[in-house]
C-alpha positions as CSV (number, residue, x, y, z in Angstrom):
1,M,53.3,-31.6,-27.3
2,H,56.2,-32.5,-29.7
3,D,55.3,-29.1,-31.8
4,Y,58.9,-27.9,-31.6
5,Q,58.5,-25.1,-34.6
6,K,55.6,-23.5,-32.1
7,A,57.4,-23.6,-29.2
8,Q,60.6,-22.2,-31.1
9,R,58.4,-19.6,-31.8
10,H,57.4,-19.0,-28.4
11,F,60.8,-19.0,-26.9
12,Q,61.8,-16.3,-29.7
13,I,58.7,-13.8,-29.0
14,Y,59.9,-14.4,-25.3
15,L,63.4,-13.3,-25.6
16,Q,62.5,-10.4,-27.6
17,E,60.7,-9.1,-24.8
18,F,63.0,-10.3,-22.2
19,P,66.1,-10.6,-23.3
20,G,69.3,-12.0,-22.2
21,P,71.7,-14.7,-22.8
22,E,71.7,-16.6,-19.5
23,S,68.0,-16.9,-19.2
24,E,66.4,-20.2,-19.2
25,A,64.5,-19.3,-22.2
26,S,67.8,-19.0,-24.4
27,A,68.6,-22.6,-23.1
28,E,65.1,-23.7,-23.9
29,L,65.6,-22.3,-27.3
30,A,68.7,-24.3,-28.3
31,R,67.1,-27.3,-26.9
32,V,64.2,-26.8,-28.9
33,A,66.6,-26.0,-32.1
34,K,68.4,-29.2,-31.4
35,R,64.9,-31.2,-31.5
36,L,64.1,-29.8,-34.9
37,E,67.3,-30.9,-36.6
38,E,66.5,-34.4,-34.8
39,E,62.9,-34.3,-36.6
40,A,65.1,-33.7,-40.0
41,G,67.0,-36.8,-39.2
42,Q,70.1,-35.1,-38.1
43,L,71.1,-37.4,-34.9
44,D,74.5,-38.2,-33.0
45,I,73.4,-41.5,-32.1
46,S,77.0,-42.5,-31.0
47,F,76.9,-39.3,-29.1
48,L,73.7,-40.1,-27.3
49,Y,74.3,-43.6,-26.3
50,D,77.7,-42.8,-24.8
51,A,76.5,-39.9,-23.0
52,E,73.5,-41.7,-21.5
53,N,76.0,-44.8,-20.8
54,E,78.6,-43.0,-19.0
55,G,75.7,-40.9,-16.9
56,K,76.5,-37.9,-18.7
57,I,72.7,-37.3,-18.8
58,L,70.0,-38.6,-16.9
59,R,67.4,-39.2,-19.6
60,L,67.4,-39.2,-23.4
61,D,65.7,-36.1,-24.9
62,I,65.2,-36.7,-28.8
63,A,62.9,-36.0,-31.2
64,D,61.0,-38.7,-33.3
65,Y,62.0,-38.8,-36.9
66,N,60.0,-40.9,-39.2
67,T,60.2,-38.9,-42.4
68,P,60.7,-41.4,-45.2
69,V,58.0,-43.9,-43.8
70,A,54.4,-44.0,-43.2
71,I,52.0,-46.4,-41.5
72,A,49.6,-47.1,-44.5
73,D,46.8,-49.6,-45.4
74,I,48.1,-52.6,-47.5
75,P,45.6,-54.5,-49.5
76,G,44.9,-57.8,-48.1
77,K,47.5,-57.5,-45.3
78,G,46.3,-54.7,-42.9
79,K,48.7,-52.1,-42.0
80,G,52.1,-51.8,-42.4
81,L,55.0,-49.5,-42.6
82,V,55.9,-48.2,-46.4
83,A,58.7,-46.0,-47.4
84,T,57.6,-42.7,-48.7
85,L,60.3,-41.8,-50.6
86,D,63.1,-43.6,-52.2
87,V,65.6,-44.7,-50.1
88,E,69.1,-45.9,-50.3
89,P,70.8,-48.6,-48.4
90,G,71.8,-47.3,-44.6
91,T,69.1,-44.6,-45.1
92,L,67.8,-43.6,-41.4
93,L,64.2,-44.5,-41.4
94,M,63.1,-44.0,-38.2
95,V,63.9,-42.9,-34.6
96,S,62.0,-42.8,-31.6
97,K,62.6,-42.1,-28.2
98,A,62.8,-45.5,-25.7
99,F,60.1,-45.9,-23.2
100,A,63.0,-47.5,-21.2
101,V,66.7,-47.9,-20.9
102,T,68.5,-49.9,-18.6
103,Y,72.0,-50.8,-18.1
104,P,73.8,-54.2,-16.3
105,A,73.9,-53.7,-12.4
106,K,76.4,-55.1,-10.3
107,E,74.0,-57.9,-9.3
108,Q,72.1,-59.5,-12.0
109,I,69.1,-61.2,-11.1
110,L,68.9,-64.6,-13.5
111,V,65.5,-66.0,-14.5
112,H,65.5,-69.6,-15.7
113,R,62.3,-70.6,-17.8
114,K,62.4,-74.0,-19.5
115,K,59.2,-74.5,-22.3
116,Q,59.4,-77.6,-24.8
117,G,62.6,-78.7,-23.9
118,V,64.5,-75.2,-24.5
119,E,66.0,-73.4,-21.3
120,S,66.1,-69.8,-21.3
121,V,68.2,-67.3,-19.1
122,Y,66.7,-64.1,-18.8
123,G,69.0,-61.4,-16.9
124,G,68.1,-58.7,-14.4
125,T,68.6,-56.1,-17.1
126,W,66.6,-57.4,-19.7
127,I,63.7,-58.0,-16.5
128,R,64.0,-54.4,-15.5
129,N,63.3,-53.2,-19.1
130,M,60.3,-55.2,-19.9
131,I,59.0,-54.2,-16.6
132,K,59.3,-50.5,-17.7
133,V,58.0,-51.0,-21.1
134,V,54.9,-52.7,-19.9
135,E,54.0,-49.7,-17.2
136,T,55.1,-47.3,-19.9
137,L,52.7,-48.9,-22.1
138,R,49.9,-49.3,-19.2
139,K,50.3,-45.9,-18.3
140,I,49.9,-44.5,-21.8
141,H,46.7,-46.7,-22.3
142,T,45.4,-45.5,-19.0
143,E,45.8,-41.6,-19.8
144,Q,44.7,-42.0,-23.7
145,R,42.3,-44.9,-23.2
146,S,44.1,-46.2,-26.1
147,C,47.4,-47.0,-27.7
148,I,48.7,-48.6,-30.8
149,L,49.3,-51.9,-29.7
150,C,45.9,-52.2,-28.0
151,M,44.3,-51.2,-31.8
152,Q,46.3,-53.7,-33.4
153,M,45.3,-56.3,-30.9
154,S,41.6,-55.6,-31.6
């Protein structure tokens, strides 16, 4: 999973055996090439946002990018995110596919919550997004029996 170089080799071998520009393998090879570019930090973020927001794509399909950073033990602090290279201001540090993406609906559900004298209002979009995130984390935890958040909490 997420081994785009291996996928690229497999599609190239397949296309050598079964050539054809209109084949599904050609389309998948192009998609894998795009994921390899994204892994290298070459992303068109505004296109992804606009295309998904306008309904041109049903789900975001992007590769993770985290080249100039790593998780490391920080003495006296525990685990943390550190730069592995010198980075200039404005450098893209990481990209990760979202667990959930929601957009405002015509009818918003509002939840009013008062705690310690402060009133908070949560819109339906925020609520739907949080539900999706929790469901996704629960599914990951169930499938893998562990997740980063659970390990950090223990």
